N, C-alpha and C positions, 0 to 999 in steps of 0.2 A: 350299648346304645341307650340313650335316654329318650323315651318317647312319652309325651305327656298330653293332657287335654289342653294345656296352654304352652304350645311349643315356643322355644326361645329362638328358633331359626327354622328354616325350611326343612321339614322332616324328610321329604322325598330326596332332597339333595344329600342329607346326612346318611340315609340308608344306602344310597348308591355309592357314596364315598367309602363307607365302611365295607361294602361288598367288593369294591375294587381293591381294597387292601387285602381281602381274602384271595382274590384272583391273582394278585401279585406276590402272595406270601412266599412261595418257593424262591423266586428271584430275590426278594427282599432279604430273606434270612441268609441266603447264600452270599449276597453282597455284603451284608452287615458282618458276617463272620470274617470275611477277608479284611474289612476295614478295622475290625476290633483286634486283629492280630498286631496292628501297628500303632494303635492309639487307644486312649482311655474312653470308656463309654460316656456319652454326652459331653465330650470335649473335642475341640479341634475338628479333624476330618469327620469324625462320627456325627457331630451335630450338623456339619455341612451336608452329610449324606441324608440325615433325617429330614432336614429342611427341603432338600431336593425331592425326596420321596413324597413329602406332603404336597409340594407344588405340582409334581407330576400327577398325583392322584386327583388333586383339585382340578387340574386341566382336563383330565379324562372325564371327570364328573360333569364339568361344564359342557364338554363335547357331547356326552351322552344325553344330557338334559335338552340341549339344543336340537339334537337329531330327533329326539322323542317329540318335541313340540312341532317340528317341521312335518313329521310323518303322522302326527296325532290328529 
């Protein structure tokens, strides 16, 4: 993670996003291994999977931040 005195984006969101990747790590690596048995890395279904993973983590990040603001 890049954290600077002059952030290029919301650092809280970035940290939560990356922590969610750690939380989903086991599921992610399991799923990716299955996908890579049938296609090349960063092509076809693999890139579709990576895009879905990023969108899912981004949605969870938004949900967490919104809940935090509601309860904060």
